[in-house]
N, C-alpha and C positions, 0 to 999 in steps of 0.2 A: 504598571505598578501593581503589586499585589493587593488583594482585598483586605488583608490583615492591616497593611500598612495604611490604606486608605480609611479603615475604620478608626485606626489609631489617631490619624490625622483630624478627622470629624470629631472625635471625642475631644480631643485637645481644643478644637476650636468651639465646641458647645461649652467646655468648663471656662475657657478663657472668656467667652461671651458672658456667661452667667455671673462671674465674679468681678467683672470689669465694666460691664455696660453703663453702671450708674456713674462711673467716673467720667465716661465720655458724654452722658446724656445730661450731665450738670456742670455748672462753671463752680469757681471758687471765689467766696464772698467773705467778707468781714463786716461786723455790725458793732457799732459803738453806741451803747446807751449814755447819752451826753450827759444825763442827771442835771440838766438846766432847769431853772424855774419852769419854763414852757417846755416840758420834757419832749426829747425826740430821739430817734435813732438815725444816726449817719450810716449809710451803706455803701460799700467799697466793692469794685471788681478786682480780683486779683490777677495780674499778669503772670505769665509764666517765669518771669525774673523776681516776682514777688512785689512789683510796683503797685501802688494802689491808685484806682480811677473811681471817682463818686459815679454811683449808679442814677440814672435818670428818675427823677422823682423825690430823691434824697435831699433833705432828710424828711422822714416820715414821723409825724406827730403822734404821740403816745395817748394824748387826751388826759393826761395826769401831770402832776408837778414832781419835779425832782427835788434833791436835797443838796443846794450848791455849796454849802458847808457842812461839815461834820466829821465823822470818823470813817476810816477806811472800811469797807466791807468786801469780801473777797471775791463775790460772785453775784453782781446786780442784774446778771442777765444770763440767759441759758437757752441753747437750741436742743429740741427734742428730736431724736432721730424719727421716731414714729410719726408720721405726717408732715415731716419738713417743718418745723414751726418754732418761731421765736418768741420768747416770753422775756420781758423787761419789767423792771421794779420802778414804780414811781413812789421814792422814799417820802416825799412831802404830802402825798394824799393817801398814802399806805394801801396801795392797789398795784395790781399787776395787768400789763397790757399784752396781749397775744397779737402775733402776726402769723399769716402764712407767708412762707416763702416760695417764690417761683425758683425751681431749682435750675432753670436754664437762663434767667435773667437777674436774678437775686431782687428782683422787685418784692416789696411787702404790701400785703392787704391785710388791713387790721380786721381781727376777728371780731363778729358781731357780738355785742355786748361788754366790749372792752372799754374802760378797765374794770377789773373784778377786785371788789374791796377784800382784803384779808382778815379783817376782824380783829387785827393787831395794830401796833403802832411802830413804825418804822423810823420815819423823823432822821435827825442827824446821824443815829446810829445805824441806820442801814437797813435793807431789805435783800437778803441773799436768797438765790433761787436754785433749784436742780430739780430734774424730773426722773423718774424711774425708769429703769431699762425698757420695761414693755410698753411704756408711752400712756400707762393708764392714770398717774399722778403726777402733779407737780408740787413740790413742797418749798414753803417759803419761810424764812426765818426772821421773825420780826425783833430788830435789835433794841428798840426802846421798851416795849412792854414785854420782852423776854419770854416769848412763846412761839409756837410754831404752827403755821396753818397748811393744813394738807387739802389740795384740790384735786377732785376728779377731773379727768379731761373726756370732754364728750367729743363724739364723732367729727362734730365741727369746729373742736378747739376750743370751745367754751368752756370756763372753768366753774365750778362749784364747790363750795367749801364741804368737806364730808362731815358727818355728825360727830361731835366731841371737838372739833377745831375751834379755836386754836389750842394746841397741847402745850402744857408748860414746859420750859426749859429751865436749866438751873441759875442762869445770869444772863447777861446781854448776848446774844447770838451773833457770830461774825461770819465765817466761812461756813459752808454746807456742803456735803458730798454724799451722794448714794452711793453705796456699794455696788459694783457691776452685777453683783448676783442678785440684786433687788431685794434683799432680805434686811438690810440694815441701811440707816441713815446717821452720819456723824456731824456734829455742829461744834464749831470752835468757839468757846466763850472767852470774853475779854479777862476774865480772871485766871487764865492759864489752865482752865479745864476743857475737856472734850466730852459733850454728852453724846451718848450712844443710845439709839432706839431701834428695836425691831419693828418692821413694818407688817403688819397684817394685809390679808386678801383684801379687805376693806379699806386698806390704807391708813388705818388707825395705827397711832404710835404708842409703843409701850416701852419703858426705860430699861437697857440691858442690866442684867444683874451686875452691881459694881459701879455703875454709872452715877456720876460723872467720874473721868479718868483725869489723872494728873498730866498736865502736858510736859512736866519735867520742871526742875527749880535750877534758874540760871541767874547769873549776876545782871542787874540792870533791867530786870525781867520787865516786859510789858504784856506778854500774853501769847497764845497762841494765835494765828490768824487764819490762813487758808488750810485747806485739807485736801490730799489726793490719796487714791486708793488704786492699787495694781489690779490687772484684769482678773486675776483669780481670787480676789477680794481675800488675800491672805496678808496684805501688809498696808499699813495707813503711813502716811507721811505729812508730818505737820510742822510747816516753817514757824519760827517763834520770833516775834518782834522783841529785839533784846535790847532796845535802847543805844545807849552809847557804848557798846562793848566793843565795837570794831570787828564785829565777826558775823559771819554768816550761820545761823543756827538751824538745825533740822532735827526734829525727834521722829524716830521710826519706831512702830508698833506691830507686833504681831496681832492678827485679828483671829480669835478663837472661833470654832464653829457656832458658839451661842453669840457672838458679836463682842465679847469683851476685849479690852485691849492690855496688851503687856509689851514693856520696853524690849527691844531685842539689845543683843550684848553690844556696846559700844555707844548706844544712845543716851544722850543726843550727841549728833555729830556736829562740831565747831570747827570751822576753818577761818583762818584769816580773811579780812577783806568783808566789807558790807556791814550794815546795821539795819534794824527794823526789816527782817525778813518776814514778806508779807503773803506771797502767793507762789504755788508750786504746781507744775503740771509735768507728767511722764511722758515720755515719747510712746509713739504707738506700740513700739516693740519692747517698751518697758525697760530698756537699756540705761536710758538717761533721764535724770530728774533737773527739771530748770526751776529756778527759785528767784523771785525779784527781791531786791533790796532798794529801800528808799536811798541808800547811798552806796557808792563803790561798786556799783555794776551789776551784772547779771551771773548769778553762781550756777554752775553746771556740774552735775554729779554722775558718775558712773553707778549704776546699781547692781549689787552683787545678787546672786540668787537668794540669799537670805535676808535681803535688804540692806546691807550695809553699804554706806556711801563713802565713796572718795573722788575728790575734785579732779576734773579731766585738765589736761594740761592748757594752761592759758586762763582758766578761771579764777577770779570772775572776770567777765567781758565787758567791755564798755556797753554802756546802756543809755536809756534816755533819762534824764534827770527826774528824780522821785519816782521811780518805777511802781506801778501799782499792780493791776490785774494782769493776767496774761493769758493767751491762748495758742494753741497749736493746729496746724492743718491736719488733714486726716492722713496725709503720706508722710507726715513727721519731717518735712523739709523746710517749713517756715515756722517761725515763733513771732507773735504778735505781742506787743508790750505796751501797755498805757502809760503816758506820762501825766503827771498832775498838772502839767502846763499846756494842756488841750493839744497833745500830740499823741501819735502812735508810731511806735518803733517797729519795724519789720525787720528780721534776722533771718539769713539762710543758714541752716543746719547741716554742718559736714557729717560725714559718716562716723567721725571720732567724737561728735558731739559739740565741736567749736562753733561758734557764732560770728557771723559777718553781717553788717549792715547792708541791705540792699540798695540799688541806687534810689535817691529821692527821700529815703528815709532820714528824719521822721516825718510822717504826714500829719498835716492840720486836721484836727476833729472838730475845733469850734466847741468844745465841751467843758464842763465844769471840772473841778480837781477830783471828783469823785466818780468818773466815769468807769464803764467796765466793757469790757471786749468779747465777742463771740465769733468763732469762725463756722463756716458752712462749706462743705459738709463738715461736721464735728468729728474730732477724734473719736475713735470707737475700738474696742479691743479687736485686734487683727485676726479675723477669721477668713479662711479663704476656702472651706468647704462648708456646704449647707445641706442638710438632710432635712426634709419636710415631709411629715405623713400624709399620705393620700387621702385619708378620710377626715381626720380632724383638724390638721393643718400645724400640729405641733412642730417646733424646730429645734434642731440640733446643730450648732456652729462649732466648727473645729478649725483650730490652727495647725496645719499639716507640717509645721517645723517645730513647734514648741510643746505641742498637746493640749494647749489650753482648750477648753470648751464651754459652751453656754447652752443649755437647755430652757426652752421657754415653752410651757404649755399655753395654749390659748384661753385657758381659764385663768390665767395670771400667775401660775407657779414658776419660779426659776431657779436653776442650779448651776452653778459654776465651779470650775476646778481645772486641775491638770492632771492628764492621764499619760500613760506611756502609748507609743507608738510602734506597730510593726509594719513594715512596708515590704510587700512582696510583688513584683511585677505592677500590675494596674490595681492592686488591692491594698488598702490602708485599714488596718485594725486599731482602734482605740480603746483602751481598757484602764479603767480607775476602780480599784477595790479598796474601800476605807469602812472605818466603822459606821459611817452614816450613810453608805451609798455603795451601789454596784452600777457601774456604767460599762456597757460594751456596744461598740458601733463597728460596722463592716461596710466599707464602700468599694465597690468595684467599677472602676472608671471606664473599663472596656465596654460595658454594657449599661452604664448609667442607672446603676441599681445600689439600693443601700437599705441596710435594717440597724436598728438600734434598740436596745433595752435600757431603761434608765430607772433604778431603784433608788427611791428616796426613803431609806430605813427608818430614820427618825420620825418621819412624816407618816410612815406606812402606806407609802403611794408607790404605784408602779405604772410606768408610761412605755409603752412600744411605739416604733416607727417603723411603718413599712413604706419605702419610698421606690416606686417601681420606674420613676424617670427623673433622676436628679437635674436633668437639663431645664425642666420647665418650673423650677421651684421659684417663689415670690420671696420666700425667707421672710414673709410678713403675715401676721394672723390676719384674716380677712375682717374679723370684727372690730379690729382696729383701724 
């Protein structure tokens, strides 16, 4: 065999190992925040066919009290990629419990100091959670006190409210979502409004100009519930709890570079079947949007490049009764859906977006009617290439099919977008020139070397990456 052929094979093996080792080193798990009075987390291992088996030691007690009755909150638990951590809300005691996740067994170990007080009031209106992509902050929306607590996350996983917390919201927060670019956080309000905040390097929140934004006006309106955002942080999807309209309703917005929202043409998208649309999640590749309804099944939409929605054949699909929160696995093959009747539905996802219940579904969770679900490893924006600077550890992740990218400096700055790709032999070039940025990256897989330049013009910052060996990248900032 020729030396060049051997080199090509070894290079492929290096790259395959780099980007798939995590998938083989860890299992697949599902966690349900039961939100019972004596709150706990039910933990399940996920078999290859999607069936669930309780993990030894489950349930894991949170040390807090849940809210067994009250209003829907779109995400009462969240998994943070950085550090493999699970954070869950204790609505009744207005605090948050953190757990370290064993990536091989799924076992949970409570983070010392838990539970951590929010300084706000959740109670029956709920406490919704999300973390920033760089793993530095956990953001908690307090439903009853109508404010938002930002926690800094220590290396141990412990939480500490940052100065200025809690920050005022316009009404009663419901769902919360941090944009994948880490710049903004969006909060659904019970009054059919969406609050938008910019996130400072310190974690402090400042309302975006024009916030709050209308979720749209619909018949029998109850308000915006959950929120989902695409990987490029350019589109926001908001299911609308539309009472007895007999329809699934989703508003779609363009996100401006400054974080402002404007409805795309055709929004809101209203299709027959369903009522009280509550939560939504995108498939990892961004092709499909899954929406829960309290009635008439799970709605599935194809997502066009401009964000327009069209129902996939067969939608809405049979679901669990009174579906609430949902989560999707990292590979985009399984959808997990909570029922208000203490059950968790598990559905396999076809390549066309269709849903089929897996054997044994639904599975008992012994939870209250206000439980939430999180998957590990969590869905993340699909990046199959990683560049990391040899000196400072700054990271540029790239999707070699779509051109989506995410730059993260280890000082906390994040920039995401979609560039153009040029592929010649073993070399891939990514380029994105816009009013606010200049991004250029070159990867030579034949020698495992890469360079990149990232200019954030609006911030007056320039970052360079020199990566002399792409095969040894950790793709994680050492400080985190």
